C-alpha positions, 0 to 999 in steps of 0.5 A: 515522515516516519517509516522504514523506506530508505534512500537505497530502497527508493533507488532500488524500486525505481531501478526495477521499475526501469528494468520492468518497463524496458522489458515490457512488463507491466501490471498492477502493484500490491503493497502489503503493509503501508504504514505512513505511505513512503513506499506507496507514494513512490509506487503511485509515481511509478504505475503507468496509465491502466495499472493499479496500486492497491494498498493492503493494511490494517490501519490499526482497525483492531477489531480485524486483527489477532492479539499478536498483531495488535501487540505489534501495532501497539509497539511500532505504530502506536497512535497511527491512523488510517487518515495519516496514511491518506494525508501523507499519500495525498500530499503527493497525489490527486487520489488515494490508491485502492485500499484493502483494509483487511489482514494480508491473509484475507486478500482474495486473489480472485477479486484482485483479478477482477475490476474493483470499484474505486474506494475501499475494498473489504471481504 
């Protein structure tokens, strides 16, 4: 699948997860920028029961993007759709992570501290 998550990245994520678990560090994971989901797929395997994986991405929903972001999307992510991410993720997991479909600058940290309903969170 397309993306920039390399084998060394994978090994580093797994090792950091092991170190955190060995030291009793737990909590939710927020990924900002997902593209096709390579790293999100791994993170979905690393979360423990009771933890949440939240993925923030625009998924090429251009009405919420700045002109600079639209240019970046056209250059690097042309033709990419949210459904592409969802299809890749669901090949490895039974359900999707919580999706925050918005610019990362709009993430509400107070809302993230509360339980969010399953599905898509939009500000």
